[in-house]
C-alpha positions in Angstrom: 97.3 78.8 66.4 99.7 78.5 69.3 101.9 81.2 67.9 99.0 83.5 67.5 97.8 82.9 71.0 101.3 83.5 72.4 101.7 86.7 70.4 98.3 87.9 71.7 99.3 87.0 75.2 102.6 88.8 74.8 100.8 91.9 73.5 98.5 91.9 76.5 101.4 91.7 78.9 103.2 94.6 77.2 100.0 96.7 77.3 99.5 95.8 80.9 103.1 96.7 81.8 102.6 100.0 80.1 99.5 100.7 82.1 101.2 99.8 85.3 104.1 102.0 84.5 101.8 104.9 83.6 99.9 104.3 86.8 103.0 104.4 88.9 104.2 107.6 87.2 100.8 109.1 87.7 100.9 108.4 91.4 104.4 110.0 91.7 103.3 113.0 89.7 100.3 113.5 91.9 102.4 113.3 95.1 104.9 115.8 93.7 102.2 118.2 92.8 100.5 117.7 96.1 97.0 119.0 95.3 95.0 120.4 98.2 92.8 117.3 98.3 95.8 115.1 98.9 96.8 116.9 102.2 93.3 117.7 103.4 93.3 114.7 105.6 95.9 116.4 107.8 93.0 118.4 109.4 91.6 121.8 109.0 91.3 124.9 111.2 89.6 124.9 114.6 88.1 128.3 115.2 87.9 127.4 118.9 91.6 126.8 119.1 93.4 129.6 121.0 96.4 129.4 118.6 96.4 132.1 115.8 95.0 130.9 112.5 98.4 131.3 110.7 100.0 129.0 113.3 97.4 126.3 112.7 97.9 126.5 108.9 101.7 126.5 109.5 101.5 123.4 111.7 99.1 121.6 109.3 101.5 122.1 106.4 104.5 121.1 108.5 102.7 117.9 109.5 102.0 117.2 105.8 105.7 117.6 105.0 106.8 115.4 107.9 104.3 112.7 107.0 105.4 112.7 103.4 102.1 113.9 102.0 104.2 116.8 100.8 107.3 115.0 99.6 110.8 116.5 99.3 111.0 118.6 96.1 107.2 118.4 95.9 105.2 121.4 94.9 102.8 123.0 97.4 99.2 123.7 96.5 98.6 127.2 95.2 97.8 130.1 97.5 94.2 130.0 96.3 93.9 126.2 97.0 95.3 126.7 100.5 92.8 129.5 101.1 90.0 127.2 100.1 91.4 124.2 101.9 91.7 125.9 105.3 89.0 128.5 104.8 91.2 131.4 105.8 92.3 134.6 104.3 95.2 135.1 101.9 97.0 137.1 104.5 96.8 134.1 106.9 98.2 131.7 104.3 101.0 134.1 103.4 101.9 134.5 107.1 102.2 130.7 107.5 104.1 130.3 104.2 106.5 133.1 105.1 107.3 131.3 108.4 108.0 128.0 106.6 110.3 129.9 104.1 112.2 131.6 107.0 112.8 128.3 108.6 114.1 126.8 105.3 111.4 124.2 105.1 110.1 125.4 101.8 111.5 127.6 99.1 110.1 129.7 96.3 110.9 129.2 92.6 109.9 132.5 90.8 107.2 131.8 88.2 106.7 128.2 89.3 105.5 128.2 92.9 106.6 126.9 96.3 108.4 123.6 96.8 109.5 121.5 99.8 113.3 122.0 100.3 115.8 119.3 100.3 117.6 118.4 103.5 121.3 118.8 103.8 123.8 116.4 105.3 124.6 118.6 108.3 123.3 121.5 110.2 124.0 124.9 108.6 126.0 127.3 110.8 123.6 130.2 111.3 123.4 133.0 113.8 120.1 134.5 112.7 118.1 131.2 112.7 116.9 129.4 115.9 117.8 125.8 116.8 114.1 125.1 116.3 113.9 126.3 112.7 117.2 124.7 111.7 116.0 121.3 113.1 112.7 121.5 111.4 114.4 122.5 108.1 116.5 119.3 108.4 113.4 117.1 109.0 114.2 116.6 112.7 111.9 117.1 115.7 113.3 119.8 118.0 112.8 119.9 121.7 114.5 121.0 124.9 114.7 120.4 128.6 114.9 123.5 130.8 118.1 123.8 132.8 117.7 127.3 134.2 115.7 130.5 133.6 116.2 133.6 135.8 117.2 137.2 136.1 120.9 137.6 136.9 123.4 140.5 137.1 125.6 140.3 134.1 129.3 139.6 134.6 131.8 141.6 132.5 132.1 138.9 129.9 128.4 139.1 129.3 127.7 142.8 129.8 130.5 144.0 127.5 129.3 142.3 124.2 125.7 143.2 125.1 126.8 146.9 125.4 125.5 147.0 129.0 126.9 148.4 132.2 128.7 145.8 134.4 126.1 144.2 136.7 123.1 145.1 134.5 120.2 142.7 134.7 119.9 140.1 132.0 117.6 137.1 131.4 119.6 133.9 131.7 118.0 131.1 129.7 119.8 127.7 129.7 118.4 124.6 127.9 119.4 121.2 126.8 118.4 121.1 123.2 117.1 117.8 121.8 116.9 116.3 118.3 114.3 113.6 118.0 114.3 113.5 121.8 118.1 112.9 121.9 120.5 115.4 123.7 122.5 117.3 121.1 123.4 120.8 122.4 123.6 122.7 125.7 122.5 126.3 124.9 122.7 129.3 127.2 121.3 132.7 126.2 121.7 136.1 127.9 119.2 138.8 126.8 119.0 142.4 128.2 116.2 142.2 130.7 115.0 145.7 129.9 114.2 144.7 126.3 112.1 141.6 127.2 109.8 142.3 130.1 107.8 139.3 131.1 109.9 136.8 129.1 110.3 134.6 132.1 106.6 134.5 132.6 106.3 132.2 129.6 106.4 128.5 130.2 110.0 127.6 129.1 109.4 123.9 130.0 107.3 123.7 126.8 109.4 121.4 124.6 109.2 123.3 121.3 109.2 127.0 122.4 111.5 129.1 120.2 113.3 132.1 121.8 113.7 133.9 118.4 110.0 133.3 117.6 109.1 134.9 120.9 111.4 137.8 120.3 110.0 138.5 116.9 106.3 138.0 117.7 106.0 139.2 121.2 108.7 142.0 121.4 109.1 142.9 117.7 112.8 142.3 118.0 114.3 141.0 114.7 117.9 139.8 114.6 119.5 141.2 111.4 123.2 140.4 111.6 125.5 138.5 113.9 128.9 137.2 114.7 130.0 133.6 115.5 133.2 132.3 117.1 134.0 128.5 116.9 136.3 126.7 119.3 136.8 123.3 120.9 137.6 122.1 124.4 137.0 119.3 126.9 133.5 119.0 128.2 132.9 119.6 131.9 131.5 116.6 133.9 128.1 118.2 133.9 128.1 118.9 130.1 129.3 115.3 129.4 126.5 113.9 131.5 123.8 116.0 129.8 125.1 115.2 126.3 125.7 111.5 127.2 129.4 111.7 126.4 132.1 109.5 127.9 134.6 111.5 130.1 137.0 113.0 129.1 135.3 114.1 125.8 135.8 116.9 123.4 133.0 119.3 122.5 132.6 122.0 119.9 131.7 125.4 121.3 129.9 128.1 119.4 129.7 131.6 120.8 127.3 134.0 119.0 125.9 137.5 119.3 123.0 138.8 117.2 122.2 142.5 116.5 118.9 144.1 115.4 118.4 146.6 112.5 119.6 149.4 114.7 122.8 147.5 115.6 121.7 146.9 119.2 122.7 143.5 120.7 119.7 141.1 120.8 121.2 138.2 122.7 124.5 136.5 123.5 124.5 132.7 123.0 126.9 130.0 124.2 126.5 126.6 122.7 128.2 123.3 123.6 127.7 120.8 120.8 127.8 117.0 120.8 130.4 116.5 118.0 128.6 113.6 116.4 124.9 114.4 117.0 125.0 118.0 115.7 127.6 118.3 112.9 127.9 121.8 111.5 128.0 122.7 107.8 129.4 126.0 106.5 128.4 126.9 103.0 130.6 129.3 101.0 131.2 130.6 97.5 133.4 133.2 95.9 130.3 135.3 95.0 128.7 134.9 98.4 125.7 133.1 96.8 125.4 129.3 96.9 123.2 126.4 96.0 123.1 123.4 98.4 123.0 120.2 96.4 
């Protein structure tokens, strides 16, 4: 009798363990598939919000990724589900998704759908992506503190790479870039003033304003290729103070110039990196294609 009871009890325990295991697997599966109902709690679209609808969809999806409602390697809801969830058009959804893909936050698997991208161990060296998009793609919160924004007459070392006459007017935009509110990079950009009228009328004290996003959306300027030069030197006293480095301290410098589809210079950028807070990763392969593991 005792043996029969123990066997029955053991059987119940095995079945219960199986049910618990299946339940856990089911929860994981549901998270990875990320149905629309699972992310609906992130909020919908506010028609009274002055932001464009695609920006609201983009930010809602980005919030779901940051909060883990859309986990790493998790599949996004289908386009139809997103249209129904946010009550917007397919064009609006595609615009939001395209921006997430451009920023490396999600990626497309042909025939399967859209998935949340894995985060790398460093920050990929890129001339055609903004600091904002690279930070977001790495799961970090970008920001900045404005150092200086004004029109200046370009010195020779600025006018020459921008194909401008010496002394031509350029927009000087200098910012301390932040990762999760921690100083990481001192960034200075020079942009030909004639190409970006009104750029300085924007509020550059806004913590998450992206220069490249403004160039694309406001001025229809699209960087297509670029050149990068890496070097290292000792930080100036001012740079060391802003980056919270002891003095003397070495910094990594990155000088970049981007060109549009007509080979016209878009902007000249000088970056001073905190060597530990913003490590750079260069991905290479013999074929020119690579997969980041």
